[in-house]
PDB file of N, CA, C, O and CB in Angstrom:
ATOM      1  N   UNK A   1     180.677  84.097  67.906  1.00  0.00           N
ATOM      2  CA  UNK A   1     181.379  83.984  67.096  1.00  0.00           C
ATOM      3  C   UNK A   1     182.152  82.549  66.652  1.00  0.00           C
ATOM      4  O   UNK A   1     182.865  82.006  67.496  1.00  0.00           O
ATOM      5  CB  UNK A   1     182.009  84.879  67.412  1.00  0.00           C
ATOM      6  N   UNK A   2     182.011  81.992  65.422  1.00  0.00           N
ATOM      7  CA  UNK A   2     182.844  80.592  65.352  1.00  0.00           C
ATOM      8  C   UNK A   2     184.273  81.005  65.413  1.00  0.00           C
ATOM      9  O   UNK A   2     184.725  82.068  64.988  1.00  0.00           O
ATOM     10  CB  UNK A   2     182.577  79.662  63.913  1.00  0.00           C
ATOM     11  N   UNK A   3     184.820  80.206  65.892  1.00  0.00           N
ATOM     12  CA  UNK A   3     186.545  80.104  65.863  1.00  0.00           C
ATOM     13  C   UNK A   3     186.944  79.216  64.573  1.00  0.00           C
ATOM     14  O   UNK A   3     186.232  78.297  64.167  1.00  0.00           O
ATOM     15  CB  UNK A   3     187.247  79.236  67.413  1.00  0.00           C
ATOM     16  N   UNK A   4     187.821  79.490  64.145  1.00  0.00           N
ATOM     17  CA  UNK A   4     188.524  78.540  63.048  1.00  0.00           C
ATOM     18  C   UNK A   4     190.066  78.716  63.050  1.00  0.00           C
ATOM     19  O   UNK A   4     190.655  79.587  63.690  1.00  0.00           O
ATOM     20  CB  UNK A   4     187.978  78.891  61.498  1.00  0.00           C
ATOM     21  N   UNK A   5     190.690  77.716  62.198  1.00  0.00           N
ATOM     22  CA  UNK A   5     191.879  77.923  61.952  1.00  0.00           C
ATOM     23  C   UNK A   5     192.222  78.486  60.795  1.00  0.00           C
ATOM     24  O   UNK A   5     191.725  77.810  59.895  1.00  0.00           O
ATOM     25  CB  UNK A   5     192.427  76.984  62.089  1.00  0.00           C
ATOM     26  N   UNK A   6     192.906  79.510  60.310  1.00  0.00           N
ATOM     27  CA  UNK A   6     193.437  80.111  58.878  1.00  0.00           C
ATOM     28  C   UNK A   6     194.633  79.086  58.780  1.00  0.00           C
ATOM     29  O   UNK A   6     195.552  79.143  59.598  1.00  0.00           O
ATOM     30  CB  UNK A   6     193.982  81.975  58.855  1.00  0.00           C
ATOM     31  N   UNK A   7     194.613  78.231  57.859  1.00  0.00           N
ATOM     32  CA  UNK A   7     195.686  77.864  57.148  1.00  0.00           C
ATOM     33  C   UNK A   7     196.774  78.631  56.537  1.00  0.00           C
ATOM     34  O   UNK A   7     197.921  78.194  56.449  1.00  0.00           O
ATOM     35  CB  UNK A   7     195.257  77.309  56.362  1.00  0.00           C
ATOM     36  N   UNK A   8     196.417  79.731  56.136  1.00  0.00           N
ATOM     37  CA  UNK A   8     197.602  80.868  55.600  1.00  0.00           C
ATOM     38  C   UNK A   8     198.347  81.396  56.754  1.00  0.00           C
ATOM     39  O   UNK A   8     199.111  82.325  56.495  1.00  0.00           O
ATOM     40  CB  UNK A   8     196.943  82.259  54.800  1.00  0.00           C
ATOM     41  N   UNK A   9     198.299  81.099  57.658  1.00  0.00           N
ATOM     42  CA  UNK A   9     199.484  81.486  59.116  1.00  0.00           C
ATOM     43  C   UNK A   9     200.178  80.560  59.266  1.00  0.00           C
ATOM     44  O   UNK A   9     200.033  79.506  58.647  1.00  0.00           O
ATOM     45  CB  UNK A   9     198.961  81.721  60.659  1.00  0.00           C
ATOM     46  N   UNK A  10     201.150  80.797  60.199  1.00  0.00           N
ATOM     47  CA  UNK A  10     202.312  79.509  60.531  1.00  0.00           C
ATOM     48  C   UNK A  10     201.415  78.635  61.446  1.00  0.00           C
ATOM     49  O   UNK A  10     201.116  77.488  61.114  1.00  0.00           O
ATOM     50  CB  UNK A  10     203.974  80.043  61.488  1.00  0.00           C
ATOM     51  N   UNK A  11     201.034  79.142  62.492  1.00  0.00           N
ATOM     52  CA  UNK A  11     200.279  78.259  63.446  1.00  0.00           C
ATOM     53  C   UNK A  11     199.249  77.556  62.686  1.00  0.00           C
ATOM     54  O   UNK A  11     199.421  76.350  62.859  1.00  0.00           O
ATOM     55  CB  UNK A  11     199.626  79.045  64.620  1.00  0.00           C
ATOM     56  N   UNK A  12     198.471  77.732  62.088  1.00  0.00           N
ATOM     57  CA  UNK A  12     197.355  77.219  61.354  1.00  0.00           C
ATOM     58  C   UNK A  12     197.781  76.306  60.365  1.00  0.00           C
ATOM     59  O   UNK A  12     196.941  75.496  59.973  1.00  0.00           O
ATOM     60  CB  UNK A  12     196.585  78.246  60.749  1.00  0.00           C
ATOM     61  N   UNK A  13     198.983  76.269  59.854  1.00  0.00           N
ATOM     62  CA  UNK A  13     199.334  75.607  58.629  1.00  0.00           C
ATOM     63  C   UNK A  13     199.912  74.343  59.336  1.00  0.00           C
ATOM     64  O   UNK A  13     199.668  73.196  58.960  1.00  0.00           O
ATOM     65  CB  UNK A  13     200.395  76.471  57.587  1.00  0.00           C
ATOM     66  N   UNK A  14     200.763  74.692  60.478  1.00  0.00           N
ATOM     67  CA  UNK A  14     201.279  73.310  61.537  1.00  0.00           C
ATOM     68  C   UNK A  14     200.280  72.749  62.004  1.00  0.00           C
ATOM     69  O   UNK A  14     200.295  71.521  62.101  1.00  0.00           O
ATOM     70  CB  UNK A  14     202.141  73.586  62.859  1.00  0.00           C
ATOM     71  N   UNK A  15     199.219  73.447  62.390  1.00  0.00           N
ATOM     72  CA  UNK A  15     198.187  72.699  63.095  1.00  0.00           C
ATOM     73  C   UNK A  15     197.529  71.785  62.178  1.00  0.00           C
ATOM     74  O   UNK A  15     197.202  70.706  62.673  1.00  0.00           O
ATOM     75  CB  UNK A  15     197.181  73.589  63.727  1.00  0.00           C
ATOM     76  N   UNK A  16     197.274  71.967  61.004  1.00  0.00           N
ATOM     77  CA  UNK A  16     196.335  71.637  60.075  1.00  0.00           C
ATOM     78  C   UNK A  16     197.124  70.466  59.342  1.00  0.00           C
ATOM     79  O   UNK A  16     196.428  69.523  58.966  1.00  0.00           O
ATOM     80  CB  UNK A  16     195.867  72.910  59.150  1.00  0.00           C
ATOM     81  N   UNK A  17     198.459  70.409  59.099  1.00  0.00           N
ATOM     82  CA  UNK A  17     199.462  69.731  58.201  1.00  0.00           C
ATOM     83  C   UNK A  17     200.455  69.337  59.035  1.00  0.00           C
ATOM     84  O   UNK A  17     201.200  68.558  58.440  1.00  0.00           O
ATOM     85  CB  UNK A  17     200.030  70.567  57.077  1.00  0.00           C
ATOM     86  N   UNK A  18     200.793  69.538  60.165  1.00  0.00           N
ATOM     87  CA  UNK A  18     201.772  69.073  61.139  1.00  0.00           C
ATOM     88  C   UNK A  18     201.377  68.003  62.468  1.00  0.00           C
ATOM     89  O   UNK A  18     202.170  67.696  63.359  1.00  0.00           O
ATOM     90  CB  UNK A  18     202.295  70.370  61.692  1.00  0.00           C
ATOM     91  N   UNK A  19     200.084  67.573  62.364  1.00  0.00           N
ATOM     92  CA  UNK A  19     199.827  66.692  63.517  1.00  0.00           C
ATOM     93  C   UNK A  19     199.221  65.419  62.551  1.00  0.00           C
ATOM     94  O   UNK A  19     198.525  65.540  61.543  1.00  0.00           O
ATOM     95  CB  UNK A  19     198.659  67.432  64.813  1.00  0.00           C
ATOM     96  N   UNK A  20     199.749  64.064  63.237  1.00  0.00           N
ATOM     97  CA  UNK A  20     199.440  62.865  62.787  1.00  0.00           C
ATOM     98  C   UNK A  20     198.296  62.604  62.427  1.00  0.00           C
ATOM     99  O   UNK A  20     198.043  61.862  61.478  1.00  0.00           O
ATOM    100  CB  UNK A  20     199.701  62.090  63.478  1.00  0.00           C
ATOM    101  N   UNK A  21     197.333  63.257  63.230  1.00  0.00           N
ATOM    102  CA  UNK A  21     195.804  62.944  62.758  1.00  0.00           C
ATOM    103  C   UNK A  21     195.613  63.476  61.505  1.00  0.00           C
ATOM    104  O   UNK A  21     195.047  62.776  60.665  1.00  0.00           O
ATOM    105  CB  UNK A  21     194.664  63.543  63.676  1.00  0.00           C
ATOM    106  N   UNK A  22     195.946  64.484  61.249  1.00  0.00           N
ATOM    107  CA  UNK A  22     195.778  65.457  59.990  1.00  0.00           C
ATOM    108  C   UNK A  22     196.673  64.785  58.621  1.00  0.00           C
ATOM    109  O   UNK A  22     196.629  65.316  57.512  1.00  0.00           O
ATOM    110  CB  UNK A  22     196.468  67.163  60.457  1.00  0.00           C
ATOM    111  N   UNK A  23     197.408  63.641  58.890  1.00  0.00           N
ATOM    112  CA  UNK A  23     198.232  63.111  57.778  1.00  0.00           C
ATOM    113  C   UNK A  23     197.669  63.107  56.323  1.00  0.00           C
ATOM    114  O   UNK A  23     198.179  63.519  55.281  1.00  0.00           O
ATOM    115  CB  UNK A  23     198.558  61.748  58.110  1.00  0.00           C
ATOM    116  N   UNK A  24     196.306  62.440  56.595  1.00  0.00           N
ATOM    117  CA  UNK A  24     195.914  62.205  55.493  1.00  0.00           C
ATOM    118  C   UNK A  24     195.366  63.519  54.577  1.00  0.00           C
ATOM    119  O   UNK A  24     195.257  63.477  53.351  1.00  0.00           O
ATOM    120  CB  UNK A  24     195.017  61.217  55.736  1.00  0.00           C
ATOM    121  N   UNK A  25     195.124  64.401  55.206  1.00  0.00           N
ATOM    122  CA  UNK A  25     194.751  65.792  54.668  1.00  0.00           C
ATOM    123  C   UNK A  25     196.225  66.228  53.952  1.00  0.00           C
ATOM    124  O   UNK A  25     196.362  66.639  52.799  1.00  0.00           O
ATOM    125  CB  UNK A  25     194.187  66.964  56.040  1.00  0.00           C
ATOM    126  N   UNK A  26     197.158  66.047  54.841  1.00  0.00           N
ATOM    127  CA  UNK A  26     198.345  66.616  54.145  1.00  0.00           C
ATOM    128  C   UNK A  26     198.858  65.833  52.690  1.00  0.00           C
ATOM    129  O   UNK A  26     199.140  66.478  51.681  1.00  0.00           O
ATOM    130  CB  UNK A  26     199.543  66.565  55.248  1.00  0.00           C
ATOM    131  N   UNK A  27     198.911  64.677  52.748  1.00  0.00           N
ATOM    132  CA  UNK A  27     198.773  63.784  51.398  1.00  0.00           C
ATOM    133  C   UNK A  27     197.936  64.174  50.536  1.00  0.00           C
ATOM    134  O   UNK A  27     198.383  64.496  49.436  1.00  0.00           O
ATOM    135  CB  UNK A  27     198.392  62.478  51.564  1.00  0.00           C
ATOM    136  N   UNK A  28     196.598  64.251  50.764  1.00  0.00           N
ATOM    137  CA  UNK A  28     195.746  64.691  49.839  1.00  0.00           C
ATOM    138  C   UNK A  28     196.155  66.148  48.970  1.00  0.00           C
ATOM    139  O   UNK A  28     196.112  66.357  47.757  1.00  0.00           O
ATOM    140  CB  UNK A  28     194.478  64.804  50.611  1.00  0.00           C
ATOM    141  N   UNK A  29     196.542  67.002  50.043  1.00  0.00           N
ATOM    142  CA  UNK A  29     196.946  68.465  49.273  1.00  0.00           C
ATOM    143  C   UNK A  29     198.253  68.343  48.574  1.00  0.00           C
ATOM    144  O   UNK A  29     198.308  68.945  47.502  1.00  0.00           O
ATOM    145  CB  UNK A  29     197.119  69.783  50.358  1.00  0.00           C
ATOM    146  N   UNK A  30     199.380  67.659  48.965  1.00  0.00           N
ATOM    147  CA  UNK A  30     200.439  67.355  48.224  1.00  0.00           C
ATOM    148  C   UNK A  30     199.982  67.019  46.921  1.00  0.00           C
ATOM    149  O   UNK A  30     200.273  67.688  45.929  1.00  0.00           O
ATOM    150  CB  UNK A  30     201.202  66.361  48.797  1.00  0.00           C
ATOM    151  N   UNK A  31     199.122  65.783  46.893  1.00  0.00           N
ATOM    152  CA  UNK A  31     199.055  65.016  45.859  1.00  0.00           C
ATOM    153  C   UNK A  31     198.206  65.962  44.710  1.00  0.00           C
ATOM    154  O   UNK A  31     198.560  66.091  43.538  1.00  0.00           O
ATOM    155  CB  UNK A  31     198.392  63.602  46.309  1.00  0.00           C
ATOM    156  N   UNK A  32     197.143  66.518  45.259  1.00  0.00           N
ATOM    157  CA  UNK A  32     196.506  67.827  44.492  1.00  0.00           C
ATOM    158  C   UNK A  32     197.258  68.697  43.850  1.00  0.00           C
ATOM    159  O   UNK A  32     197.033  69.129  42.719  1.00  0.00           O
ATOM    160  CB  UNK A  32     195.839  68.674  45.300  1.00  0.00           C
ATOM    161  N   UNK A  33     198.225  68.993  44.595  1.00  0.00           N
ATOM    162  CA  UNK A  33     199.168  69.975  43.961  1.00  0.00           C
ATOM    163  C   UNK A  33     200.174  69.477  42.940  1.00  0.00           C
ATOM    164  O   UNK A  33     200.417  70.143  41.933  1.00  0.00           O
ATOM    165  CB  UNK A  33     199.928  70.612  45.002  1.00  0.00           C
ATOM    166  N   UNK A  34     200.624  68.584  43.128  1.00  0.00           N
ATOM    167  CA  UNK A  34     201.465  67.667  42.276  1.00  0.00           C
ATOM    168  C   UNK A  34     200.568  67.528  41.046  1.00  0.00           C
ATOM    169  O   UNK A  34     201.109  67.993  40.043  1.00  0.00           O
ATOM    170  CB  UNK A  34     201.840  66.172  43.005  1.00  0.00           C
ATOM    171  N   UNK A  35     199.526  67.093  40.868  1.00  0.00           N
ATOM    172  CA  UNK A  35     198.632  66.740  39.671  1.00  0.00           C
ATOM    173  C   UNK A  35     198.409  68.044  39.062  1.00  0.00           C
ATOM    174  O   UNK A  35     198.602  68.195  37.856  1.00  0.00           O
ATOM    175  CB  UNK A  35     197.209  65.997  40.046  1.00  0.00           C
ATOM    176  N   UNK A  36     198.016  68.996  39.809  1.00  0.00           N
ATOM    177  CA  UNK A  36     197.691  70.227  39.217  1.00  0.00           C
ATOM    178  C   UNK A  36     199.080  70.905  38.237  1.00  0.00           C
ATOM    179  O   UNK A  36     199.035  71.308  37.075  1.00  0.00           O
ATOM    180  CB  UNK A  36     197.224  71.224  40.536  1.00  0.00           C
ATOM    181  N   UNK A  37     200.217  70.854  39.133  1.00  0.00           N
ATOM    182  CA  UNK A  37     201.121  71.305  38.132  1.00  0.00           C
ATOM    183  C   UNK A  37     201.538  70.550  36.886  1.00  0.00           C
ATOM    184  O   UNK A  37     201.924  71.038  35.824  1.00  0.00           O
ATOM    185  CB  UNK A  37     202.176  71.555  38.743  1.00  0.00           C
ATOM    186  N   UNK A  38     201.362  69.026  37.265  1.00  0.00           N
ATOM    187  CA  UNK A  38     201.691  68.563  35.916  1.00  0.00           C
ATOM    188  C   UNK A  38     200.473  68.433  34.896  1.00  0.00           C
ATOM    189  O   UNK A  38     200.631  67.896  33.799  1.00  0.00           O
ATOM    190  CB  UNK A  38     202.364  67.217  36.055  1.00  0.00           C
ATOM    191  N   UNK A  39     199.268  68.944  35.307  1.00  0.00           N
ATOM    192  CA  UNK A  39     198.129  69.276  34.256  1.00  0.00           C
ATOM    193  C   UNK A  39     198.594  70.747  33.375  1.00  0.00           C
ATOM    194  O   UNK A  39     198.608  70.904  32.154  1.00  0.00           O
ATOM    195  CB  UNK A  39     196.498  69.538  35.201  1.00  0.00           C
ATOM    196  N   UNK A  40     198.969  71.763  34.492  1.00  0.00           N
ATOM    197  CA  UNK A  40     199.306  73.104  33.917  1.00  0.00           C
ATOM    198  C   UNK A  40     200.505  72.557  32.868  1.00  0.00           C
ATOM    199  O   UNK A  40     200.332  72.575  31.649  1.00  0.00           O
ATOM    200  CB  UNK A  40     199.853  74.357  35.201  1.00  0.00           C
ATOM    201  N   UNK A  41     201.724  72.076  33.488  1.00  0.00           N
ATOM    202  CA  UNK A  41     202.726  71.835  32.362  1.00  0.00           C
ATOM    203  C   UNK A  41     202.518  70.999  31.292  1.00  0.00           C
ATOM    204  O   UNK A  41     203.297  71.083  30.343  1.00  0.00           O
ATOM    205  CB  UNK A  41     203.806  71.389  32.817  1.00  0.00           C
ATOM    206  N   UNK A  42     201.404  70.022  31.257  1.00  0.00           N
ATOM    207  CA  UNK A  42     201.107  69.306  30.250  1.00  0.00           C
ATOM    208  C   UNK A  42     200.271  70.339  29.054  1.00  0.00           C
ATOM    209  O   UNK A  42     200.552  70.323  27.856  1.00  0.00           O
ATOM    210  CB  UNK A  42     200.284  68.057  30.852  1.00  0.00           C
ATOM    211  N   UNK A  43     199.533  70.943  29.482  1.00  0.00           N
ATOM    212  CA  UNK A  43     199.078  71.925  28.459  1.00  0.00           C
ATOM    213  C   UNK A  43     200.105  72.928  27.986  1.00  0.00           C
ATOM    214  O   UNK A  43     200.049  73.223  26.792  1.00  0.00           O
ATOM    215  CB  UNK A  43     197.937  72.678  28.988  1.00  0.00           C
ATOM    216  N   UNK A  44     201.065  73.519  28.758  1.00  0.00           N
ATOM    217  CA  UNK A  44     202.062  74.429  28.312  1.00  0.00           C
ATOM    218  C   UNK A  44     202.825  73.522  27.153  1.00  0.00           C
ATOM    219  O   UNK A  44     202.955  74.090  26.069  1.00  0.00           O
ATOM    220  CB  UNK A  44     203.065  74.960  29.617  1.00  0.00           C
ATOM    221  N   UNK A  45     203.271  72.362  27.250  1.00  0.00           N
ATOM    222  CA  UNK A  45     203.827  71.641  26.234  1.00  0.00           C
ATOM    223  C   UNK A  45     203.151  71.225  25.006  1.00  0.00           C
ATOM    224  O   UNK A  45     203.648  71.109  23.886  1.00  0.00           O
ATOM    225  CB  UNK A  45     204.240  70.657  26.738  1.00  0.00           C
ATOM    226  N   UNK A  46     202.082  71.043  25.335  1.00  0.00           N
ATOM    227  CA  UNK A  46     201.148  70.628  23.894  1.00  0.00           C
ATOM    228  C   UNK A  46     200.830  72.106  23.169  1.00  0.00           C
ATOM    229  O   UNK A  46     200.766  72.200  21.943  1.00  0.00           O
ATOM    230  CB  UNK A  46     199.372  69.721  24.350  1.00  0.00           C
ATOM    231  N   UNK A  47     200.629  73.313  24.118  1.00  0.00           N
ATOM    232  CA  UNK A  47     200.385  74.744  23.361  1.00  0.00           C
ATOM    233  C   UNK A  47     201.569  74.924  22.845  1.00  0.00           C
ATOM    234  O   UNK A  47     201.388  75.531  21.790  1.00  0.00           O
ATOM    235  CB  UNK A  47     199.956  76.055  24.223  1.00  0.00           C
ATOM    236  N   UNK A  48     202.877  74.698  23.034  1.00  0.00           N
ATOM    237  CA  UNK A  48     203.959  75.266  22.295  1.00  0.00           C
ATOM    238  C   UNK A  48     204.439  74.267  21.200  1.00  0.00           C
ATOM    239  O   UNK A  48     205.227  74.630  20.326  1.00  0.00           O
ATOM    240  CB  UNK A  48     205.105  75.644  23.256  1.00  0.00           C
ATOM    241  N   UNK A  49     203.907  72.900  21.273  1.00  0.00           N
ATOM    242  CA  UNK A  49     204.306  71.803  20.177  1.00  0.00           C
ATOM    243  C   UNK A  49     202.928  72.494  18.895  1.00  0.00           C
ATOM    244  O   UNK A  49     203.208  72.523  17.697  1.00  0.00           O
ATOM    245  CB  UNK A  49     204.017  69.628  20.969  1.00  0.00           C
ATOM    246  N   UNK A  50     201.865  72.866  19.283  1.00  0.00           N
ATOM    247  CA  UNK A  50     201.105  73.605  18.513  1.00  0.00           C
ATOM    248  C   UNK A  50     201.446  74.899  17.858  1.00  0.00           C
ATOM    249  O   UNK A  50     201.419  75.229  16.672  1.00  0.00           O
ATOM    250  CB  UNK A  50     200.192  73.767  19.150  1.00  0.00           C
ATOM    251  N   UNK A  51     201.733  75.465  18.805  1.00  0.00           N
ATOM    252  CA  UNK A  51     202.429  76.839  18.256  1.00  0.00           C
ATOM    253  C   UNK A  51     203.513  76.808  17.265  1.00  0.00           C
ATOM    254  O   UNK A  51     203.650  77.720  16.449  1.00  0.00           O
ATOM    255  CB  UNK A  51     203.044  77.581  19.361  1.00  0.00           C
ATOM    256  N   UNK A  52     204.261  75.815  17.310  1.00  0.00           N
ATOM    257  CA  UNK A  52     205.488  75.265  16.377  1.00  0.00           C
ATOM    258  C   UNK A  52     204.961  75.010  15.052  1.00  0.00           C
ATOM    259  O   UNK A  52     205.474  75.330  13.980  1.00  0.00           O
ATOM    260  CB  UNK A  52     206.184  73.856  16.915  1.00  0.00           C
ATOM    261  N   UNK A  53     203.754  74.328  15.279  1.00  0.00           N
ATOM    262  CA  UNK A  53     203.111  73.868  13.609  1.00  0.00           C
ATOM    263  C   UNK A  53     202.544  74.933  12.948  1.00  0.00           C
ATOM    264  O   UNK A  53     202.236  74.797  11.764  1.00  0.00           O
ATOM    265  CB  UNK A  53     201.839  72.727  13.570  1.00  0.00           C
ATOM    266  N   UNK A  54     202.307  76.245  13.676  1.00  0.00           N
ATOM    267  CA  UNK A  54     201.504  77.373  13.305  1.00  0.00           C
ATOM    268  C   UNK A  54     200.227  77.711  13.243  1.00  0.00           C
ATOM    269  O   UNK A  54     199.743  78.515  12.447  1.00  0.00           O
ATOM    270  CB  UNK A  54     201.707  77.582  12.447  1.00  0.00           C
ATOM    271  N   UNK A  55     199.522  76.962  14.280  1.00  0.00           N
ATOM    272  CA  UNK A  55     198.162  77.654  14.807  1.00  0.00           C
ATOM    273  C   UNK A  55     198.590  78.867  15.290  1.00  0.00           C
ATOM    274  O   UNK A  55     199.703  79.122  15.749  1.00  0.00           O
ATOM    275  CB  UNK A  55     197.335  76.876  15.979  1.00  0.00           C
ATOM    276  N   UNK A  56     197.305  79.868  15.119  1.00  0.00           N
ATOM    277  CA  UNK A  56     197.761  81.044  15.576  1.00  0.00           C
ATOM    278  C   UNK A  56     197.634  81.353  17.204  1.00  0.00           C
ATOM    279  O   UNK A  56     196.792  80.807  17.917  1.00  0.00           O
ATOM    280  CB  UNK A  56     197.056  82.012  14.786  1.00  0.00           C
ATOM    281  N   UNK A  57     198.589  82.297  17.661  1.00  0.00           N
ATOM    282  CA  UNK A  57     198.699  82.110  19.193  1.00  0.00           C
ATOM    283  C   UNK A  57     197.328  82.572  20.013  1.00  0.00           C
ATOM    284  O   UNK A  57     197.280  82.345  21.222  1.00  0.00           O
ATOM    285  CB  UNK A  57     200.004  83.031  19.739  1.00  0.00           C
ATOM    286  N   UNK A  58     196.513  83.048  19.523  1.00  0.00           N
ATOM    287  CA  UNK A  58     195.304  83.568  20.006  1.00  0.00           C
ATOM    288  C   UNK A  58     194.348  82.366  20.415  1.00  0.00           C
ATOM    289  O   UNK A  58     193.815  82.198  21.512  1.00  0.00           O
ATOM    290  CB  UNK A  58     194.672  84.492  18.923  1.00  0.00           C
ATOM    291  N   UNK A  59     194.242  81.468  19.136  1.00  0.00           N
ATOM    292  CA  UNK A  59     193.327  80.415  19.365  1.00  0.00           C
ATOM    293  C   UNK A  59     194.262  79.178  20.261  1.00  0.00           C
ATOM    294  O   UNK A  59     193.578  78.195  20.549  1.00  0.00           O
ATOM    295  CB  UNK A  59     192.685  79.884  17.778  1.00  0.00           C
ATOM    296  N   UNK A  60     195.451  79.134  20.635  1.00  0.00           N
ATOM    297  CA  UNK A  60     196.205  78.388  21.493  1.00  0.00           C
ATOM    298  C   UNK A  60     195.638  78.753  22.822  1.00  0.00           C
ATOM    299  O   UNK A  60     195.051  77.936  23.531  1.00  0.00           O
ATOM    300  CB  UNK A  60     197.700  78.634  21.349  1.00  0.00           C
ATOM    301  N   UNK A  61     195.838  80.070  23.157  1.00  0.00           N
ATOM    302  CA  UNK A  61     195.821  80.484  24.189  1.00  0.00           C
ATOM    303  C   UNK A  61     194.165  80.356  24.720  1.00  0.00           C
ATOM    304  O   UNK A  61     193.742  80.051  25.836  1.00  0.00           O
ATOM    305  CB  UNK A  61     196.501  81.778  24.086  1.00  0.00           C
ATOM    306  N   UNK A  62     193.499  80.676  23.604  1.00  0.00           N
ATOM    307  CA  UNK A  62     191.692  80.259  24.072  1.00  0.00           C
ATOM    308  C   UNK A  62     191.646  78.814  24.288  1.00  0.00           C
ATOM    309  O   UNK A  62     190.973  78.619  25.301  1.00  0.00           O
ATOM    310  CB  UNK A  62     190.350  80.588  22.710  1.00  0.00           C
ATOM    311  N   UNK A  63     191.972  77.951  23.894  1.00  0.00           N
ATOM    312  CA  UNK A  63     191.822  76.645  23.829  1.00  0.00           C
ATOM    313  C   UNK A  63     192.301  75.763  24.854  1.00  0.00           C
ATOM    314  O   UNK A  63     191.780  74.741  25.300  1.00  0.00           O
ATOM    315  CB  UNK A  63     192.292  76.309  22.796  1.00  0.00           C
ATOM    316  N   UNK A  64     193.756  76.526  25.258  1.00  0.00           N
ATOM    317  CA  UNK A  64     194.290  75.860  26.526  1.00  0.00           C
ATOM    318  C   UNK A  64     193.951  76.543  27.847  1.00  0.00           C
ATOM    319  O   UNK A  64     194.013  75.778  28.810  1.00  0.00           O
ATOM    320  CB  UNK A  64     195.794  75.774  26.451  1.00  0.00           C
ATOM    321  N   UNK A  65     193.587  77.870  28.137  1.00  0.00           N
ATOM    322  CA  UNK A  65     192.954  78.539  29.097  1.00  0.00           C
ATOM    323  C   UNK A  65     194.456  79.060  29.590  1.00  0.00           C
ATOM    324  O   UNK A  65     194.408  79.512  30.734  1.00  0.00           O
ATOM    325  CB  UNK A  65     191.883  77.615  30.155  1.00  0.00           C
ATOM    326  N   UNK A  66     195.458  79.089  29.132  1.00  0.00           N
ATOM    327  CA  UNK A  66     196.755  79.661  29.639  1.00  0.00           C
ATOM    328  C   UNK A  66     197.106  80.946  28.969  1.00  0.00           C
ATOM    329  O   UNK A  66     196.649  81.267  27.873  1.00  0.00           O
ATOM    330  CB  UNK A  66     197.904  78.681  29.435  1.00  0.00           C
ATOM    331  N   UNK A  67     197.975  81.704  29.701  1.00  0.00           N
ATOM    332  CA  UNK A  67     197.820  82.913  29.427  1.00  0.00           C
ATOM    333  C   UNK A  67     199.299  82.677  28.328  1.00  0.00           C
ATOM    334  O   UNK A  67     199.963  81.641  28.368  1.00  0.00           O
ATOM    335  CB  UNK A  67     197.745  84.062  30.885  1.00  0.00           C
ATOM    336  N   UNK A  68     199.548  83.600  27.590  1.00  0.00           N
ATOM    337  CA  UNK A  68     200.630  84.111  26.667  1.00  0.00           C
ATOM    338  C   UNK A  68     201.982  83.865  27.289  1.00  0.00           C
ATOM    339  O   UNK A  68     202.841  83.144  26.780  1.00  0.00           O
ATOM    340  CB  UNK A  68     200.462  85.653  26.365  1.00  0.00           C
ATOM    341  N   UNK A  69     202.118  84.578  28.535  1.00  0.00           N
ATOM    342  CA  UNK A  69     203.391  84.607  29.193  1.00  0.00           C
ATOM    343  C   UNK A  69     203.611  83.286  30.102  1.00  0.00           C
ATOM    344  O   UNK A  69     204.717  82.981  30.549  1.00  0.00           O
ATOM    345  CB  UNK A  69     203.472  85.927  30.060  1.00  0.00           C
ATOM    346  N   UNK A  70     202.372  82.498  30.335  1.00  0.00           N
ATOM    347  CA  UNK A  70     202.828  81.372  30.913  1.00  0.00           C
ATOM    348  C   UNK A  70     203.265  80.359  29.895  1.00  0.00           C
ATOM    349  O   UNK A  70     204.088  79.525  30.273  1.00  0.00           O
ATOM    350  CB  UNK A  70     201.842  80.862  31.775  1.00  0.00           C
ATOM    351  N   UNK A  71     202.841  80.314  28.685  1.00  0.00           N
ATOM    352  CA  UNK A  71     203.388  79.585  27.817  1.00  0.00           C
ATOM    353  C   UNK A  71     204.857  79.887  27.229  1.00  0.00           C
ATOM    354  O   UNK A  71     205.748  79.049  27.088  1.00  0.00           O
ATOM    355  CB  UNK A  71     202.502  79.564  26.922  1.00  0.00           C
ATOM    356  N   UNK A  72     204.929  81.387  26.885  1.00  0.00           N
ATOM    357  CA  UNK A  72     206.182  81.766  26.301  1.00  0.00           C
ATOM    358  C   UNK A  72     207.521  81.552  27.687  1.00  0.00           C
ATOM    359  O   UNK A  72     208.605  81.023  27.439  1.00  0.00           O
ATOM    360  CB  UNK A  72     205.936  83.564  25.672  1.00  0.00           C
ATOM    361  N   UNK A  73     207.207  81.985  28.839  1.00  0.00           N
ATOM    362  CA  UNK A  73     208.108  81.788  29.864  1.00  0.00           C
ATOM    363  C   UNK A  73     208.272  80.214  30.155  1.00  0.00           C
ATOM    364  O   UNK A  73     209.341  79.975  30.716  1.00  0.00           O
ATOM    365  CB  UNK A  73     207.626  82.583  31.097  1.00  0.00           C
ATOM    366  N   UNK A  74     207.598  79.259  29.950  1.00  0.00           N
ATOM    367  CA  UNK A  74     207.779  78.047  30.853  1.00  0.00           C
ATOM    368  C   UNK A  74     208.795  77.531  30.132  1.00  0.00           C
ATOM    369  O   UNK A  74     208.873  77.766  28.926  1.00  0.00           O
ATOM    370  CB  UNK A  74     206.552  77.025  31.092  1.00  0.00           C
ATOM    371  N   UNK A  75     209.668  76.793  30.755  1.00  0.00           N
ATOM    372  CA  UNK A  75     210.958  75.981  30.390  1.00  0.00           C
ATOM    373  C   UNK A  75     210.939  74.603  30.619  1.00  0.00           C
ATOM    374  O   UNK A  75     211.106  74.070  31.715  1.00  0.00           O
ATOM    375  CB  UNK A  75     212.101  76.433  31.105  1.00  0.00           C
ATOM    376  N   UNK A  76     210.737  74.056  29.584  1.00  0.00           N
ATOM    377  CA  UNK A  76     210.756  72.389  30.176  1.00  0.00           C
ATOM    378  C   UNK A  76     212.332  71.844  30.342  1.00  0.00           C
ATOM    379  O   UNK A  76     213.383  72.274  29.866  1.00  0.00           O
ATOM    380  CB  UNK A  76     209.888  71.195  28.899  1.00  0.00           C
ATOM    381  N   UNK A  77     212.040  70.712  31.221  1.00  0.00           N
ATOM    382  CA  UNK A  77     213.474  70.185  31.275  1.00  0.00           C
ATOM    383  C   UNK A  77     214.062  69.518  30.173  1.00  0.00           C
ATOM    384  O   UNK A  77     215.219  69.105  30.248  1.00  0.00           O
ATOM    385  CB  UNK A  77     213.610  69.307  32.277  1.00  0.00           C
TER     386      UNK A  77
END
């Protein structure tokens, strides 16, 4: 049976992201997370602006792929 490191455990996370040899992996993970958050926030901002213009909510959710709750509860700075 192959052995693997589970990144969802404390040990696995520290082993994968806490060692100098895996620094590139940590940077990649962090950059990917930042870009994903920016993408979602950008979609939400656009969806809210379109909603203000009167486009039906169901169409906004369909086009952006965001849930109604996500758009309604998102608070920009």
